[in-house]
PyMOL Python script that loads the backbone (N, CA, C, O; Angstrom):
from pymol import cmd

cmd.read_pdbstr("""\
ATOM      1  N   MET A   1     -11.817   2.677   4.604  1.00  0.00           N
ATOM      2  CA  MET A   1     -11.792   3.499   5.564  1.00  0.00           C
ATOM      3  C   MET A   1     -13.060   3.466   6.515  1.00  0.00           C
ATOM      4  O   MET A   1     -14.232   3.089   6.478  1.00  0.00           O
ATOM      5  N   THR A   2     -11.876   4.274   7.677  1.00  0.00           N
ATOM      6  CA  THR A   2     -12.748   4.445   8.771  1.00  0.00           C
ATOM      7  C   THR A   2     -12.392   5.776   9.285  1.00  0.00           C
ATOM      8  O   THR A   2     -11.261   6.218   9.079  1.00  0.00           O
ATOM      9  N   GLY A   3     -13.240   6.423   9.915  1.00  0.00           N
ATOM     10  CA  GLY A   3     -13.242   7.142  10.240  1.00  0.00           C
ATOM     11  C   GLY A   3     -14.498   7.343  10.956  1.00  0.00           C
ATOM     12  O   GLY A   3     -15.304   6.425  11.106  1.00  0.00           O
ATOM     13  N   HIS A   4     -14.757   9.006  11.585  1.00  0.00           N
ATOM     14  CA  HIS A   4     -16.025   9.399  12.306  1.00  0.00           C
ATOM     15  C   HIS A   4     -16.861  10.318  11.997  1.00  0.00           C
ATOM     16  O   HIS A   4     -16.425  10.666  10.899  1.00  0.00           O
ATOM     17  N   VAL A   5     -17.902  11.055  12.234  1.00  0.00           N
ATOM     18  CA  VAL A   5     -18.884  12.378  11.359  1.00  0.00           C
ATOM     19  C   VAL A   5     -19.033  13.158  12.332  1.00  0.00           C
ATOM     20  O   VAL A   5     -19.884  12.924  13.191  1.00  0.00           O
ATOM     21  N   VAL A   6     -18.183  14.298  12.382  1.00  0.00           N
ATOM     22  CA  VAL A   6     -18.351  15.775  13.328  1.00  0.00           C
ATOM     23  C   VAL A   6     -18.861  16.142  12.608  1.00  0.00           C
ATOM     24  O   VAL A   6     -18.701  15.676  11.480  1.00  0.00           O
ATOM     25  N   ASN A   7     -19.999  17.451  12.891  1.00  0.00           N
ATOM     26  CA  ASN A   7     -20.896  18.297  12.570  1.00  0.00           C
ATOM     27  C   ASN A   7     -21.299  18.155  10.939  1.00  0.00           C
ATOM     28  O   ASN A   7     -21.370  19.086  10.138  1.00  0.00           O
ATOM     29  N   ASP A   8     -21.483  17.075  10.740  1.00  0.00           N
ATOM     30  CA  ASP A   8     -22.167  16.393   9.049  1.00  0.00           C
ATOM     31  C   ASP A   8     -20.334  16.178   8.234  1.00  0.00           C
ATOM     32  O   ASP A   8     -20.139  15.914   7.047  1.00  0.00           O
ATOM     33  N   THR A   9     -19.749  16.292   8.808  1.00  0.00           N
ATOM     34  CA  THR A   9     -17.812  15.954   8.139  1.00  0.00           C
ATOM     35  C   THR A   9     -17.852  15.085   8.212  1.00  0.00           C
ATOM     36  O   THR A   9     -18.292  14.695   9.293  1.00  0.00           O
ATOM     37  N   TRP A  10     -17.418  13.910   7.100  1.00  0.00           N
ATOM     38  CA  TRP A  10     -16.955  12.615   7.679  1.00  0.00           C
ATOM     39  C   TRP A  10     -15.578  12.802   7.677  1.00  0.00           C
ATOM     40  O   TRP A  10     -15.095  13.058   6.574  1.00  0.00           O
ATOM     41  N   ILE A  11     -14.641  12.726   8.848  1.00  0.00           N
ATOM     42  CA  ILE A  11     -13.301  12.646   8.770  1.00  0.00           C
ATOM     43  C   ILE A  11     -12.725  11.301   9.108  1.00  0.00           C
ATOM     44  O   ILE A  11     -13.060  10.754  10.158  1.00  0.00           O
ATOM     45  N   ILE A  12     -11.738  10.644   8.142  1.00  0.00           N
ATOM     46  CA  ILE A  12     -11.295   9.449   7.879  1.00  0.00           C
ATOM     47  C   ILE A  12     -10.063   9.786   8.426  1.00  0.00           C
ATOM     48  O   ILE A  12      -9.373  10.803   8.502  1.00  0.00           O
ATOM     49  N   GLU A  13      -9.973   8.293   8.887  1.00  0.00           N
ATOM     50  CA  GLU A  13      -8.865   8.324  10.124  1.00  0.00           C
ATOM     51  C   GLU A  13      -7.742   7.130   9.631  1.00  0.00           C
ATOM     52  O   GLU A  13      -6.581   7.004  10.020  1.00  0.00           O
ATOM     53  N   HIS A  14      -8.492   6.294   8.636  1.00  0.00           N
ATOM     54  CA  HIS A  14      -7.696   5.134   8.251  1.00  0.00           C
ATOM     55  C   HIS A  14      -8.385   4.841   6.644  1.00  0.00           C
ATOM     56  O   HIS A  14      -9.570   5.041   6.375  1.00  0.00           O
ATOM     57  N   PHE A  15      -7.303   4.305   5.630  1.00  0.00           N
ATOM     58  CA  PHE A  15      -7.771   4.351   4.534  1.00  0.00           C
ATOM     59  C   PHE A  15      -7.046   2.458   4.669  1.00  0.00           C
ATOM     60  O   PHE A  15      -5.914   2.408   5.152  1.00  0.00           O
ATOM     61  N   ARG A  16      -7.417   1.669   4.436  1.00  0.00           N
ATOM     62  CA  ARG A  16      -6.994   0.476   4.194  1.00  0.00           C
ATOM     63  C   ARG A  16      -6.895   0.102   2.524  1.00  0.00           C
ATOM     64  O   ARG A  16      -7.443   0.881   1.745  1.00  0.00           O
ATOM     65  N   VAL A  17      -6.211  -1.064   2.006  1.00  0.00           N
ATOM     66  CA  VAL A  17      -6.378  -1.405   1.027  1.00  0.00           C
ATOM     67  C   VAL A  17      -5.284  -2.217   0.943  1.00  0.00           C
ATOM     68  O   VAL A  17      -4.198  -1.845   1.388  1.00  0.00           O
ATOM     69  N   THR A  18      -5.463  -3.451   0.344  1.00  0.00           N
ATOM     70  CA  THR A  18      -4.607  -4.379   0.181  1.00  0.00           C
ATOM     71  C   THR A  18      -4.736  -4.281  -1.365  1.00  0.00           C
ATOM     72  O   THR A  18      -5.805  -4.403  -1.964  1.00  0.00           O
ATOM     73  N   PRO A  19      -3.420  -4.025  -1.997  1.00  0.00           N
ATOM     74  CA  PRO A  19      -3.361  -4.474  -3.451  1.00  0.00           C
ATOM     75  C   PRO A  19      -3.527  -5.951  -3.787  1.00  0.00           C
ATOM     76  O   PRO A  19      -3.339  -6.823  -2.939  1.00  0.00           O
ATOM     77  N   SER A  20      -3.824  -6.169  -4.838  1.00  0.00           N
ATOM     78  CA  SER A  20      -3.710  -8.008  -5.419  1.00  0.00           C
ATOM     79  C   SER A  20      -2.537  -7.494  -6.568  1.00  0.00           C
ATOM     80  O   SER A  20      -2.282  -6.454  -7.174  1.00  0.00           O
ATOM     81  N   ILE A  21      -2.052  -8.730  -6.489  1.00  0.00           N
ATOM     82  CA  ILE A  21      -0.895  -8.702  -7.535  1.00  0.00           C
ATOM     83  C   ILE A  21      -1.264 -10.113  -7.870  1.00  0.00           C
ATOM     84  O   ILE A  21      -1.501 -10.938  -6.988  1.00  0.00           O
ATOM     85  N   GLY A  22      -1.312 -10.386  -9.139  1.00  0.00           N
ATOM     86  CA  GLY A  22      -1.378 -11.641  -9.963  1.00  0.00           C
ATOM     87  C   GLY A  22      -0.202 -11.772 -10.298  1.00  0.00           C
ATOM     88  O   GLY A  22       0.087 -12.580  -9.416  1.00  0.00           O
ATOM     89  N   THR A  23       0.732 -11.642 -10.856  1.00  0.00           N
ATOM     90  CA  THR A  23       2.222 -11.950 -11.189  1.00  0.00           C
ATOM     91  C   THR A  23       3.138 -11.061 -11.135  1.00  0.00           C
ATOM     92  O   THR A  23       3.158 -10.067 -11.862  1.00  0.00           O
ATOM     93  N   PHE A  24       4.269 -11.427  -9.973  1.00  0.00           N
ATOM     94  CA  PHE A  24       5.427 -10.400  -9.849  1.00  0.00           C
ATOM     95  C   PHE A  24       6.716 -11.030 -10.494  1.00  0.00           C
ATOM     96  O   PHE A  24       6.914 -12.151 -10.025  1.00  0.00           O
ATOM     97  N   LYS A  25       7.660 -10.649 -11.432  1.00  0.00           N
ATOM     98  CA  LYS A  25       8.883 -10.781 -11.546  1.00  0.00           C
ATOM     99  C   LYS A  25       9.964 -10.025 -11.335  1.00  0.00           C
ATOM    100  O   LYS A  25       9.815  -9.379 -12.372  1.00  0.00           O
ATOM    101  N   ILE A  26      10.709  -9.667 -10.972  1.00  0.00           N
ATOM    102  CA  ILE A  26      12.484  -8.703 -11.160  1.00  0.00           C
ATOM    103  C   ILE A  26      13.383  -9.573 -12.004  1.00  0.00           C
ATOM    104  O   ILE A  26      13.670 -10.770 -12.024  1.00  0.00           O
ATOM    105  N   TYR A  27      13.813  -8.177 -12.899  1.00  0.00           N
ATOM    106  CA  TYR A  27      15.252  -8.325 -13.239  1.00  0.00           C
ATOM    107  C   TYR A  27      16.412  -7.493 -12.830  1.00  0.00           C
ATOM    108  O   TYR A  27      16.389  -6.263 -12.875  1.00  0.00           O
ATOM    109  N   PHE A  28      17.575  -8.299 -12.371  1.00  0.00           N
ATOM    110  CA  PHE A  28      18.378  -7.198 -12.341  1.00  0.00           C
ATOM    111  C   PHE A  28      20.002  -8.142 -12.657  1.00  0.00           C
ATOM    112  O   PHE A  28      20.361  -9.308 -12.494  1.00  0.00           O
ATOM    113  N   ASP A  29      20.416  -7.327 -12.993  1.00  0.00           N
ATOM    114  CA  ASP A  29      21.734  -7.633 -13.989  1.00  0.00           C
ATOM    115  C   ASP A  29      22.594  -7.050 -12.856  1.00  0.00           C
ATOM    116  O   ASP A  29      23.562  -7.811 -12.878  1.00  0.00           O
ATOM    117  N   ASN A  30      22.850  -6.049 -11.760  1.00  0.00           N
ATOM    118  CA  ASN A  30      23.676  -6.049 -10.850  1.00  0.00           C
ATOM    119  C   ASN A  30      23.350  -5.168  -9.436  1.00  0.00           C
ATOM    120  O   ASN A  30      23.853  -4.175  -8.912  1.00  0.00           O
ATOM    121  N   LEU A  31      22.068  -6.215  -9.064  1.00  0.00           N
ATOM    122  CA  LEU A  31      21.364  -5.757  -7.710  1.00  0.00           C
ATOM    123  C   LEU A  31      22.100  -5.659  -6.482  1.00  0.00           C
ATOM    124  O   LEU A  31      21.665  -4.846  -5.666  1.00  0.00           O
ATOM    125  N   LEU A  32      23.274  -6.413  -6.135  1.00  0.00           N
ATOM    126  CA  LEU A  32      24.454  -6.011  -5.597  1.00  0.00           C
ATOM    127  C   LEU A  32      25.790  -6.241  -5.980  1.00  0.00           C
ATOM    128  O   LEU A  32      26.207  -7.045  -6.814  1.00  0.00           O
ATOM    129  N   ASP A  33      26.437  -5.414  -5.251  1.00  0.00           N
ATOM    130  CA  ASP A  33      27.952  -5.599  -5.820  1.00  0.00           C
ATOM    131  C   ASP A  33      28.908  -6.648  -5.172  1.00  0.00           C
ATOM    132  O   ASP A  33      29.862  -6.467  -4.415  1.00  0.00           O
ATOM    133  N   GLN A  34      28.299  -7.976  -5.765  1.00  0.00           N
ATOM    134  CA  GLN A  34      28.615  -9.292  -5.857  1.00  0.00           C
ATOM    135  C   GLN A  34      28.819  -9.731  -6.729  1.00  0.00           C
ATOM    136  O   GLN A  34      29.049  -9.045  -7.725  1.00  0.00           O
ATOM    137  N   SER A  35      28.834 -11.484  -6.770  1.00  0.00           N
ATOM    138  CA  SER A  35      29.639 -11.755  -8.030  1.00  0.00           C
ATOM    139  C   SER A  35      27.772 -12.532  -8.263  1.00  0.00           C
ATOM    140  O   SER A  35      27.013 -13.047  -7.442  1.00  0.00           O
ATOM    141  N   LYS A  36      27.590 -12.183 -10.236  1.00  0.00           N
ATOM    142  CA  LYS A  36      26.664 -12.629 -10.551  1.00  0.00           C
ATOM    143  C   LYS A  36      25.943 -13.431 -10.051  1.00  0.00           C
ATOM    144  O   LYS A  36      24.725 -13.254 -10.057  1.00  0.00           O
ATOM    145  N   GLU A  37      26.536 -14.559  -9.470  1.00  0.00           N
ATOM    146  CA  GLU A  37      26.209 -16.198  -8.790  1.00  0.00           C
ATOM    147  C   GLU A  37      25.282 -16.046  -7.728  1.00  0.00           C
ATOM    148  O   GLU A  37      24.417 -16.814  -7.306  1.00  0.00           O
ATOM    149  N   PHE A  38      25.651 -14.825  -7.351  1.00  0.00           N
ATOM    150  CA  PHE A  38      24.920 -14.309  -6.127  1.00  0.00           C
ATOM    151  C   PHE A  38      23.635 -13.413  -6.178  1.00  0.00           C
ATOM    152  O   PHE A  38      22.532 -13.420  -5.631  1.00  0.00           O
ATOM    153  N   ASN A  39      24.432 -12.485  -7.276  1.00  0.00           N
ATOM    154  CA  ASN A  39      22.868 -12.015  -7.959  1.00  0.00           C
ATOM    155  C   ASN A  39      21.279 -12.569  -8.606  1.00  0.00           C
ATOM    156  O   ASN A  39      20.135 -12.119  -8.657  1.00  0.00           O
ATOM    157  N   ASP A  40      22.034 -13.868  -9.061  1.00  0.00           N
ATOM    158  CA  ASP A  40      21.404 -14.243  -9.914  1.00  0.00           C
ATOM    159  C   ASP A  40      20.706 -14.825  -8.225  1.00  0.00           C
ATOM    160  O   ASP A  40      19.824 -14.296  -7.548  1.00  0.00           O
ATOM    161  N   LEU A  41      21.454 -15.993  -7.974  1.00  0.00           N
ATOM    162  CA  LEU A  41      20.505 -16.338  -6.505  1.00  0.00           C
ATOM    163  C   LEU A  41      19.405 -15.451  -5.612  1.00  0.00           C
ATOM    164  O   LEU A  41      18.320 -15.941  -5.298  1.00  0.00           O
ATOM    165  N   VAL A  42      19.795 -14.095  -5.236  1.00  0.00           N
ATOM    166  CA  VAL A  42      18.682 -13.200  -4.877  1.00  0.00           C
ATOM    167  C   VAL A  42      17.732 -13.050  -5.721  1.00  0.00           C
ATOM    168  O   VAL A  42      16.623 -13.384  -5.304  1.00  0.00           O
ATOM    169  N   VAL A  43      17.823 -12.462  -7.302  1.00  0.00           N
ATOM    170  CA  VAL A  43      16.396 -12.470  -7.810  1.00  0.00           C
ATOM    171  C   VAL A  43      15.811 -13.671  -8.184  1.00  0.00           C
ATOM    172  O   VAL A  43      14.596 -13.678  -8.381  1.00  0.00           O
ATOM    173  N   ASN A  44      16.531 -14.801  -8.332  1.00  0.00           N
ATOM    174  CA  ASN A  44      15.728 -16.288  -8.024  1.00  0.00           C
ATOM    175  C   ASN A  44      14.913 -16.167  -6.918  1.00  0.00           C
ATOM    176  O   ASN A  44      13.718 -15.883  -6.995  1.00  0.00           O
ATOM    177  N   PHE A  45      15.655 -16.420  -5.647  1.00  0.00           N
ATOM    178  CA  PHE A  45      14.729 -16.290  -4.258  1.00  0.00           C
ATOM    179  C   PHE A  45      13.098 -15.302  -4.269  1.00  0.00           C
ATOM    180  O   PHE A  45      11.939 -15.678  -4.097  1.00  0.00           O
ATOM    181  N   VAL A  46      13.754 -13.781  -4.586  1.00  0.00           N
ATOM    182  CA  VAL A  46      12.486 -13.032  -4.919  1.00  0.00           C
ATOM    183  C   VAL A  46      11.561 -13.624  -5.683  1.00  0.00           C
ATOM    184  O   VAL A  46      10.419 -13.960  -5.367  1.00  0.00           O
ATOM    185  N   ASN A  47      12.247 -13.759  -6.948  1.00  0.00           N
ATOM    186  CA  ASN A  47      11.068 -14.429  -8.242  1.00  0.00           C
ATOM    187  C   ASN A  47      10.042 -15.915  -7.496  1.00  0.00           C
ATOM    188  O   ASN A  47       8.900 -16.175  -7.873  1.00  0.00           O
ATOM    189  N   GLN A  48      10.486 -16.378  -6.861  1.00  0.00           N
ATOM    190  CA  GLN A  48       9.877 -17.551  -6.390  1.00  0.00           C
ATOM    191  C   GLN A  48       9.042 -17.351  -5.006  1.00  0.00           C
ATOM    192  O   GLN A  48       8.068 -18.004  -4.632  1.00  0.00           O
ATOM    193  N   TYR A  49       9.502 -16.587  -4.541  1.00  0.00           N
ATOM    194  CA  TYR A  49       9.055 -16.735  -2.837  1.00  0.00           C
ATOM    195  C   TYR A  49       8.107 -15.127  -2.597  1.00  0.00           C
ATOM    196  O   TYR A  49       7.563 -14.763  -1.555  1.00  0.00           O
ATOM    197  N   TRP A  50       8.149 -14.420  -3.871  1.00  0.00           N
ATOM    198  CA  TRP A  50       7.429 -13.065  -3.635  1.00  0.00           C
ATOM    199  C   TRP A  50       5.989 -12.683  -2.617  1.00  0.00           C
ATOM    200  O   TRP A  50       5.760 -11.667  -1.961  1.00  0.00           O
ATOM    201  N   PRO A  51       5.224 -13.848  -2.786  1.00  0.00           N
ATOM    202  CA  PRO A  51       4.179 -13.981  -2.198  1.00  0.00           C
ATOM    203  C   PRO A  51       3.774 -13.921  -1.092  1.00  0.00           C
ATOM    204  O   PRO A  51       2.707 -13.456  -0.691  1.00  0.00           O
ATOM    205  N   ALA A  52       4.913 -14.563  -0.327  1.00  0.00           N
ATOM    206  CA  ALA A  52       5.526 -14.621   0.921  1.00  0.00           C
ATOM    207  C   ALA A  52       5.669 -13.744   1.466  1.00  0.00           C
ATOM    208  O   ALA A  52       5.083 -13.206   2.405  1.00  0.00           O
ATOM    209  N   LEU A  53       6.865 -13.437   0.631  1.00  0.00           N
ATOM    210  CA  LEU A  53       7.264 -11.747   1.220  1.00  0.00           C
ATOM    211  C   LEU A  53       6.506 -10.738   0.996  1.00  0.00           C
ATOM    212  O   LEU A  53       6.729  -9.767   1.719  1.00  0.00           O
ATOM    213  N   TYR A  54       5.731 -10.643   0.279  1.00  0.00           N
ATOM    214  CA  TYR A  54       4.461  -9.592  -0.370  1.00  0.00           C
ATOM    215  C   TYR A  54       3.797  -9.481   1.076  1.00  0.00           C
ATOM    216  O   TYR A  54       4.104  -8.562   1.834  1.00  0.00           O
ATOM    217  N   ARG A  55       2.988 -10.342   1.374  1.00  0.00           N
ATOM    218  CA  ARG A  55       2.487 -10.807   2.893  1.00  0.00           C
ATOM    219  C   ARG A  55       3.342 -10.139   3.780  1.00  0.00           C
ATOM    220  O   ARG A  55       3.030  -9.027   4.205  1.00  0.00           O
ATOM    221  N   VAL A  56       4.359 -10.676   4.098  1.00  0.00           N
ATOM    222  CA  VAL A  56       5.281  -9.777   5.390  1.00  0.00           C
ATOM    223  C   VAL A  56       4.978  -7.994   5.040  1.00  0.00           C
ATOM    224  O   VAL A  56       4.303  -7.082   5.520  1.00  0.00           O
ATOM    225  N   ILE A  57       5.717  -8.154   4.168  1.00  0.00           N
ATOM    226  CA  ILE A  57       5.612  -6.778   3.757  1.00  0.00           C
ATOM    227  C   ILE A  57       4.553  -5.702   3.454  1.00  0.00           C
ATOM    228  O   ILE A  57       4.880  -4.555   3.151  1.00  0.00           O
ATOM    229  N   LEU A  58       3.189  -6.133   3.550  1.00  0.00           N
ATOM    230  CA  LEU A  58       2.529  -5.358   3.540  1.00  0.00           C
ATOM    231  C   LEU A  58       1.812  -4.420   4.172  1.00  0.00           C
ATOM    232  O   LEU A  58       1.213  -3.397   3.839  1.00  0.00           O
ATOM    233  N   PRO A  59       2.090  -5.230   5.529  1.00  0.00           N
ATOM    234  CA  PRO A  59       1.159  -4.802   6.675  1.00  0.00           C
ATOM    235  C   PRO A  59       2.462  -3.561   7.103  1.00  0.00           C
ATOM    236  O   PRO A  59       2.123  -2.501   7.629  1.00  0.00           O
ATOM    237  N   ILE A  60       3.449  -3.766   6.900  1.00  0.00           N
ATOM    238  CA  ILE A  60       4.530  -2.449   7.093  1.00  0.00           C
ATOM    239  C   ILE A  60       4.417  -1.226   5.812  1.00  0.00           C
ATOM    240  O   ILE A  60       4.875  -0.083   5.824  1.00  0.00           O
ATOM    241  N   LEU A  61       3.800  -1.784   4.958  1.00  0.00           N
ATOM    242  CA  LEU A  61       3.707  -0.888   3.692  1.00  0.00           C
ATOM    243  C   LEU A  61       2.587   0.258   4.108  1.00  0.00           C
ATOM    244  O   LEU A  61       2.563   1.488   4.156  1.00  0.00           O
ATOM    245  N   ALA A  62       1.591  -0.929   4.405  1.00  0.00           N
ATOM    246  CA  ALA A  62       0.140  -0.203   4.635  1.00  0.00           C
ATOM    247  C   ALA A  62       0.340   0.883   6.167  1.00  0.00           C
ATOM    248  O   ALA A  62      -0.423   1.828   6.370  1.00  0.00           O
ATOM    249  N   ASP A  63       1.029   0.665   6.737  1.00  0.00           N
ATOM    250  CA  ASP A  63       1.662   1.725   7.683  1.00  0.00           C
ATOM    251  C   ASP A  63       1.839   2.970   6.836  1.00  0.00           C
ATOM    252  O   ASP A  63       1.120   3.920   7.145  1.00  0.00           O
ATOM    253  N   ILE A  64       2.578   3.106   5.938  1.00  0.00           N
ATOM    254  CA  ILE A  64       3.375   3.689   5.327  1.00  0.00           C
ATOM    255  C   ILE A  64       2.826   4.665   4.849  1.00  0.00           C
ATOM    256  O   ILE A  64       2.902   5.868   5.095  1.00  0.00           O
ATOM    257  N   TYR A  65       1.852   3.648   3.632  1.00  0.00           N
ATOM    258  CA  TYR A  65       0.860   4.785   2.458  1.00  0.00           C
ATOM    259  C   TYR A  65      -0.136   5.309   3.198  1.00  0.00           C
ATOM    260  O   TYR A  65      -0.506   6.358   2.670  1.00  0.00           O
ATOM    261  N   ASP A  66      -1.017   4.947   4.629  1.00  0.00           N
ATOM    262  CA  ASP A  66      -1.909   5.272   5.160  1.00  0.00           C
ATOM    263  C   ASP A  66      -1.827   6.895   5.129  1.00  0.00           C
ATOM    264  O   ASP A  66      -2.513   7.501   4.306  1.00  0.00           O
ATOM    265  N   PRO A  67      -0.943   7.626   6.073  1.00  0.00           N
ATOM    266  CA  PRO A  67      -1.393   8.640   5.978  1.00  0.00           C
ATOM    267  C   PRO A  67      -1.641   9.457   4.992  1.00  0.00           C
ATOM    268  O   PRO A  67      -2.253  10.524   5.027  1.00  0.00           O
ATOM    269  N   TRP A  68      -1.058   8.825   3.948  1.00  0.00           N
ATOM    270  CA  TRP A  68      -1.167   9.629   2.317  1.00  0.00           C
ATOM    271  C   TRP A  68      -2.745   9.193   1.665  1.00  0.00           C
ATOM    272  O   TRP A  68      -3.525   9.890   1.015  1.00  0.00           O
ATOM    273  N   LEU A  69      -2.830   8.187   1.983  1.00  0.00           N
ATOM    274  CA  LEU A  69      -4.340   7.816   1.433  1.00  0.00           C
ATOM    275  C   LEU A  69      -4.974   8.501   2.274  1.00  0.00           C
ATOM    276  O   LEU A  69      -5.983   8.755   1.617  1.00  0.00           O
ATOM    277  N   VAL A  70      -5.138   9.059   3.399  1.00  0.00           N
ATOM    278  CA  VAL A  70      -6.175   9.867   4.584  1.00  0.00           C
ATOM    279  C   VAL A  70      -6.353  10.824   3.805  1.00  0.00           C
ATOM    280  O   VAL A  70      -7.490  11.151   3.467  1.00  0.00           O
ATOM    281  N   GLU A  71      -5.300  11.433   3.389  1.00  0.00           N
ATOM    282  CA  GLU A  71      -5.494  12.859   3.113  1.00  0.00           C
ATOM    283  C   GLU A  71      -6.346  13.176   2.122  1.00  0.00           C
ATOM    284  O   GLU A  71      -7.221  13.962   2.485  1.00  0.00           O
ATOM    285  N   PHE A  72      -6.398  12.830   0.966  1.00  0.00           N
ATOM    286  CA  PHE A  72      -7.284  13.259  -0.275  1.00  0.00           C
ATOM    287  C   PHE A  72      -8.660  13.109   0.222  1.00  0.00           C
ATOM    288  O   PHE A  72      -9.404  14.084   0.328  1.00  0.00           O
ATOM    289  N   PRO A  73      -9.015  11.920   0.527  1.00  0.00           N
ATOM    290  CA  PRO A  73     -10.625  11.626   1.510  1.00  0.00           C
ATOM    291  C   PRO A  73     -10.997  12.986   1.995  1.00  0.00           C
ATOM    292  O   PRO A  73     -12.015  13.607   1.692  1.00  0.00           O
ATOM    293  N   ASN A  74     -10.100  13.339   2.736  1.00  0.00           N
ATOM    294  CA  ASN A  74     -10.563  14.222   4.050  1.00  0.00           C
ATOM    295  C   ASN A  74     -11.026  15.784   3.283  1.00  0.00           C
ATOM    296  O   ASN A  74     -11.994  16.502   3.536  1.00  0.00           O
ATOM    297  N   LYS A  75      -9.853  15.971   2.204  1.00  0.00           N
ATOM    298  CA  LYS A  75      -9.775  17.113   1.471  1.00  0.00           C
ATOM    299  C   LYS A  75     -11.010  17.241   0.556  1.00  0.00           C
ATOM    300  O   LYS A  75     -11.594  18.300   0.328  1.00  0.00           O
ATOM    301  N   LEU A  76     -11.299  16.167   0.117  1.00  0.00           N
ATOM    302  CA  LEU A  76     -12.644  15.902  -0.367  1.00  0.00           C
ATOM    303  C   LEU A  76     -14.358  15.980   0.542  1.00  0.00           C
ATOM    304  O   LEU A  76     -15.474  16.443   0.306  1.00  0.00           O
ATOM    305  N   PHE A  77     -13.779  15.336   1.481  1.00  0.00           N
ATOM    306  CA  PHE A  77     -15.105  15.172   2.396  1.00  0.00           C
ATOM    307  C   PHE A  77     -14.777  16.268   3.519  1.00  0.00           C
ATOM    308  O   PHE A  77     -15.418  16.085   4.554  1.00  0.00           O
ATOM    309  N   SER A  78     -13.785  17.529   3.530  1.00  0.00           N
ATOM    310  CA  SER A  78     -14.175  18.677   4.087  1.00  0.00           C
ATOM    311  C   SER A  78     -15.220  19.544   3.225  1.00  0.00           C
ATOM    312  O   SER A  78     -15.957  20.228   3.934  1.00  0.00           O
ATOM    313  N   LYS A  79     -15.401  19.639   2.055  1.00  0.00           N
ATOM    314  CA  LYS A  79     -15.703  20.638   1.413  1.00  0.00           C
ATOM    315  C   LYS A  79     -17.349  19.784   1.003  1.00  0.00           C
ATOM    316  O   LYS A  79     -18.006  20.504   0.250  1.00  0.00           O
ATOM    317  N   VAL A  80     -18.004  18.572   1.324  1.00  0.00           N
ATOM    318  CA  VAL A  80     -18.777  18.071   0.957  1.00  0.00           C
ATOM    319  C   VAL A  80     -19.350  17.414   2.242  1.00  0.00           C
ATOM    320  O   VAL A  80     -18.889  16.492   2.915  1.00  0.00           O
ATOM    321  N   PRO A  81     -20.376  18.075   2.381  1.00  0.00           N
ATOM    322  CA  PRO A  81     -21.001  17.312   3.797  1.00  0.00           C
ATOM    323  C   PRO A  81     -21.793  15.767   3.907  1.00  0.00           C
ATOM    324  O   PRO A  81     -22.229  15.156   2.932  1.00  0.00           O
ATOM    325  N   PHE A  82     -21.845  15.430   4.946  1.00  0.00           N
ATOM    326  CA  PHE A  82     -21.987  13.856   4.888  1.00  0.00           C
ATOM    327  C   PHE A  82     -23.392  13.272   4.344  1.00  0.00           C
ATOM    328  O   PHE A  82     -23.680  12.369   3.558  1.00  0.00           O
ATOM    329  N   SER A  83     -24.117  14.170   5.093  1.00  0.00           N
ATOM    330  CA  SER A  83     -25.710  14.390   4.475  1.00  0.00           C
ATOM    331  C   SER A  83     -25.871  14.413   2.896  1.00  0.00           C
ATOM    332  O   SER A  83     -26.749  13.850   2.241  1.00  0.00           O
ATOM    333  N   GLU A  84     -25.198  14.913   2.602  1.00  0.00           N
ATOM    334  CA  GLU A  84     -25.395  14.816   1.163  1.00  0.00           C
ATOM    335  C   GLU A  84     -24.646  13.528   0.226  1.00  0.00           C
ATOM    336  O   GLU A  84     -25.198  12.958  -0.715  1.00  0.00           O
ATOM    337  N   ILE A  85     -23.149  13.215   0.782  1.00  0.00           N
ATOM    338  CA  ILE A  85     -22.771  11.943   0.650  1.00  0.00           C
ATOM    339  C   ILE A  85     -23.920  10.738   0.702  1.00  0.00           C
ATOM    340  O   ILE A  85     -24.366  10.158  -0.289  1.00  0.00           O
ATOM    341  N   PHE A  86     -24.255  10.523   1.937  1.00  0.00           N
ATOM    342  CA  PHE A  86     -25.257   9.640   2.636  1.00  0.00           C
ATOM    343  C   PHE A  86     -26.017   9.887   2.800  1.00  0.00           C
ATOM    344  O   PHE A  86     -26.175   9.906   4.021  1.00  0.00           O
ATOM    345  N   PRO A  87     -27.580  10.429   1.842  1.00  0.00           N
ATOM    346  CA  PRO A  87     -28.500  10.660   2.267  1.00  0.00           C
ATOM    347  C   PRO A  87     -29.611   9.984   3.758  1.00  0.00           C
ATOM    348  O   PRO A  87     -30.698  10.507   4.004  1.00  0.00           O
TER     349      PRO A  87
END
""", "prot")
cmd.dss("prot")
cmd.show_as("cartoon", "prot")
cmd.util.cbc("prot")
cmd.orient("prot")
């Protein structure tokens, strides 16, 4: 969390998290309206290369969910003075 303190209230500007995923596997019977072979190719590709795909997509997702994650701590910290949380 990053932010600044104004009038003893911590205002969160960013809430960055990096979820750690141990394993990831998808299953789809009809992912695309193409042939079964093409569907299997896409599913196998994603299952094999998901770590690289995850690293590419994570910054994009972080920008999307950052505003949602900032909302909750700002509601909390607006009610509790900064000096009480961090004396």
